[in-house]
C-alpha positions in Angstrom: -25.4 -5.1 -21.6 -25.1 -3.2 -18.4 -21.6 -3.3 -16.7 -21.6 -2.4 -13.2 -18.3 -1.3 -11.3 -17.9 -1.9 -7.4 -14.3 -0.1 -6.8 -12.9 -1.0 -3.4 -9.7 -0.1 -1.5 -8.2 -3.8 -2.5 -10.2 -5.0 -5.5 -12.4 -4.0 -8.3 -15.4 -6.5 -9.4 -17.2 -5.6 -12.5 -20.1 -7.8 -13.5 -21.8 -7.7 -17.1 -25.6 -8.2 -16.7 -27.9 -9.3 -19.9 -31.1 -8.0 -18.4 -31.2 -9.5 -14.9 -28.6 -12.0 -15.7 -25.0 -11.7 -14.4 -23.3 -12.7 -17.7 -20.0 -12.5 -16.8 -17.2 -11.0 -13.6 -13.9 -9.9 -13.3 -12.1 -9.3 -10.4 -8.7 -7.3 -10.1 -6.4 -5.5 -8.2 -6.7 -1.9 -7.2 -4.3 0.3 -8.8 -4.8 3.9 -7.5 -1.9 5.4 -9.6 -3.4 4.2 -13.3 -4.6 6.5 -15.7 -7.9 6.5 -17.5 -6.2 5.1 -21.1 -4.5 2.4 -18.8 -7.8 1.5 -17.6 -9.5 1.7 -20.6 -7.1 -0.4 -22.4 -7.1 -2.8 -19.6 -11.2 -2.9 -19.6 -11.1 -4.1 -23.5 -8.7 -6.7 -22.6 -10.7 -8.3 -19.6 -14.0 -7.9 -21.4 -12.4 -10.0 -24.4 -11.2 -12.5 -22.1 -15.0 -13.7 -21.7 -16.2 -13.0 -24.9 -17.5 -9.8 -24.4 -17.1 -6.5 -26.7 -16.8 -3.0 -25.6 -19.7 -2.8 -28.3 -22.0 -4.8 -26.3 -21.9 -2.3 -23.2 -24.7 0.4 -23.6 -24.9 1.2 -19.9 -22.3 1.8 -17.0 -22.9 2.1 -13.2 -20.5 2.7 -10.5 -20.1 2.4 -7.1 -16.6 3.4 -5.4 -15.1 3.9 -1.8 -11.9 5.1 -3.6 -12.2 8.6 -5.0 -9.2 9.4 -6.7 -10.5 6.6 -8.9 -14.2 7.6 -9.4 -13.3 10.3 -12.0 -10.6 8.1 -13.7 -13.1 5.3 -14.2 -15.6 8.0 -15.5 -13.6 9.0 -17.8 -12.2 5.6 -19.1 -15.9 4.3 -19.5 -16.5 7.4 -21.8 -13.5 6.2 -23.9 -14.2 2.8 -24.0 -18.2 2.4 -24.0 -19.0 5.8 -25.3 -21.2 6.6 -22.4 -21.1 8.5 -19.2 -21.9 6.0 -16.2 -24.3 6.3 -13.4 -21.9 7.0 -10.1 -23.8 5.8 -6.8 -23.6 9.0 -4.4 -26.1 11.7 -3.0 -29.1 12.3 -5.1 -29.1 8.5 -6.1 -32.0 6.5 -6.0 -31.6 3.4 -4.0 -34.9 2.3 -2.3 -33.2 2.3 0.9 -33.7 5.0 3.7 -30.2 5.5 5.4 -30.6 6.3 9.1 -26.7 6.5 9.7 -25.5 10.0 11.1 -24.6 11.7 8.9 -25.6 9.6 6.0 -23.4 10.8 3.3 -20.5 8.9 5.6 -22.0 5.5 4.5 -19.8 4.0 1.8 -21.9 3.6 -1.5 -21.1 0.1 -1.3 -22.9 -0.5 1.9 -25.9 1.0 0.9 -26.0 -1.0 -2.6 -25.5 -4.2 -0.6 -28.6 -3.3 1.8 -30.7 -2.7 -1.3 -29.8 -5.8 -2.8 -30.1 -8.1 0.2 -33.3 -6.7 1.5 -35.0 -7.6 -1.8 -33.3 -10.7 -2.0 -34.1 -11.9 1.5 -36.5 -9.7 3.6 -35.8 -8.0 6.6 -34.3 -7.5 9.3 -30.5 -8.6 8.0 -27.2 -8.5 9.2 -24.9 -8.1 6.1 -21.0 -9.3 6.5 -19.2 -7.8 4.0 -15.4 -9.7 3.7 -12.9 -7.3 2.0 -10.3 -5.2 3.1 -12.3 -4.2 6.3 -14.9 -7.0 7.7 -18.1 -4.7 7.2 -21.3 -5.4 9.6 -24.5 -3.7 7.9 -27.7 -3.7 9.8 -31.1 -3.4 7.7 -34.1 -3.2 9.9 -37.4 -5.1 9.0 -38.6 -2.1 6.9 -35.6 -2.2 4.8 -34.0 0.9 6.3 -30.3 0.8 7.0 -29.5 1.5 10.4 -25.7 1.3 10.8 -23.3 -0.9 11.6 -19.7 -2.0 12.6 -16.3 -2.0 11.3 -13.4 -4.3 11.7 -9.9 -4.9 10.2 -10.3 -7.7 7.5 -8.6 -10.9 7.7 -5.7 -9.9 5.1 -5.0 -6.3 6.9 -4.7 -8.5 10.4 -2.5 -10.8 9.1 -0.1 -8.4 7.4 -0.3 -6.0 10.9 0.8 -9.4 12.7 3.4 -10.0 10.5 5.0 -6.7 10.2 5.1 -5.9 13.8 6.7 -9.4 14.6 10.3 -10.9 14.1 9.5 -14.5 13.8 6.2 -14.9 12.2 5.8 -15.1 8.4 2.9 -15.1 5.8 0.8 -18.3 5.6 -1.9 -19.7 3.3 -5.4 -18.2 4.6 -7.0 -21.6 4.9 -8.6 -23.4 7.7 -6.3 -26.0 9.7 -7.7 -28.9 10.6 -8.1 -28.1 14.3 -8.2 -25.0 16.7 -5.0 -26.1 18.4 -2.4 -25.3 16.3 0.6 -27.4 16.7 3.4 -25.3 14.5 3.4 -22.0 13.9 1.9 -22.2 10.6 -1.5 -23.7 11.9 -1.3 -21.7 14.6 -1.6 -18.6 12.7 -4.2 -20.2 10.3 -6.2 -21.0 13.5 -5.8 -17.5 14.9 -6.9 -15.8 11.8 -9.5 -18.1 10.4 -11.2 -19.4 13.5 -10.7 -16.6 15.6 -12.3 -14.0 12.7 -15.2 -16.9 12.6 -15.7 -16.4 16.2 -15.5 -12.6 15.8 -18.0 -13.0 13.3 -20.6 -15.1 15.3 -20.1 -12.8 18.4 -21.2 -9.7 16.2 -23.9 -11.5 14.4 -25.4 -12.5 17.8 -25.4 -9.1 19.3 -26.9 -7.6 16.2 -29.6 -10.2 16.8 -30.2 -8.6 20.2 -30.8 -5.4 18.8 -32.9 -6.1 15.4 -34.6 -9.7 16.6 -34.2 -12.8 16.5 -35.4 -13.5 13.1 -32.7 -11.8 11.7 -30.8 -12.9 9.0 -27.3 -12.9 8.2 -26.0 -12.8 4.8 -22.1 -13.0 3.9 -20.8 -11.4 0.8 -17.1 -10.0 -0.5 -14.0 -12.1 -1.5 -13.4 -13.9 1.8 -17.0 -14.8 2.3 -16.6 -18.6 1.6 -13.3 -19.1 3.8 -15.5 -17.9 6.8 -18.8 -19.0 5.8 -17.5 -22.7 5.4 -16.8 -22.7 9.0 -20.0 -21.6 10.8 -23.7 -22.2 10.3 -24.5 -18.9 10.9 -25.5 -17.5 7.4 -28.9 -17.7 5.8 -26.8 -17.2 2.2 -23.5 -16.7 1.0 -23.8 -14.0 -1.9 -20.6 -13.1 -3.5 -22.2 -11.2 -5.9 -24.4 -9.2 -3.7 -23.1 -5.7 -4.6 -23.0 -6.2 -8.2 -26.9 -7.2 -8.0 -27.3 -4.3 -5.7 -25.9 -2.0 -8.7 -28.0 -3.4 -11.2 -31.0 -3.0 -9.3 -30.1 0.7 -8.5 -29.2 1.3 -12.0 -32.7 -0.2 -13.1 -34.6 2.4 -10.5 -32.5 5.2 -12.0 -33.0 4.9 -15.6 -36.9 3.6 -15.4 -38.0 5.7 -11.9 -38.9 2.4 -10.5 -38.1 2.1 -6.4 -39.2 -1.5 -6.5 -36.5 -3.0 -8.7 
């Protein structure tokens, strides 16, 4: 089995693949202060919950936007699975030409998402990743990564609003029944959810003006379903896009095939 690991600022997502089939997934909070041995124990426990043994894992690929944790996971994987993982970075084959300036400033997860989305859906594309930040990525008709836009994610916007006000409190992130909130809770939910939906629809419209009317929009990330259920702007919702992209990138780098 291949274990794909996506290390984000808020969450770490993992997926075990048997060939091209995603056999099991896991999602855990990012703990930046944990040591390799702590993650090694945690990895073994998580895998066993879904019937996967460390002995079943014969290869690992990682993309990370938390540099201090990259080396921690490399060591943890060596200890747990007795294999050195591929870490997506400069020099890793992705099949994507990065036109960002400078190319090294693009997060590995954004390139991996572009690789997967283009192969699954064609181009041009706008990929919206709903995570710690809401990230918009543009992919051309030829599959080149062009650039994008960054916006505070829904959780960050919610926390900032609460911390900077005296009378507001945390609310459940769900869509209210109407845009006009009749109390503080539904007013906050309307602004956070419907406001974010309107942001997304507006940004996708602007991207389409630059990429072309045939541009498809793909949603991914932990909060993708929350937003996507409130709009018809998305061609597809794929919460496992990054994991699928990591599997594709692994295939390219283990076999030399750039068309995985």
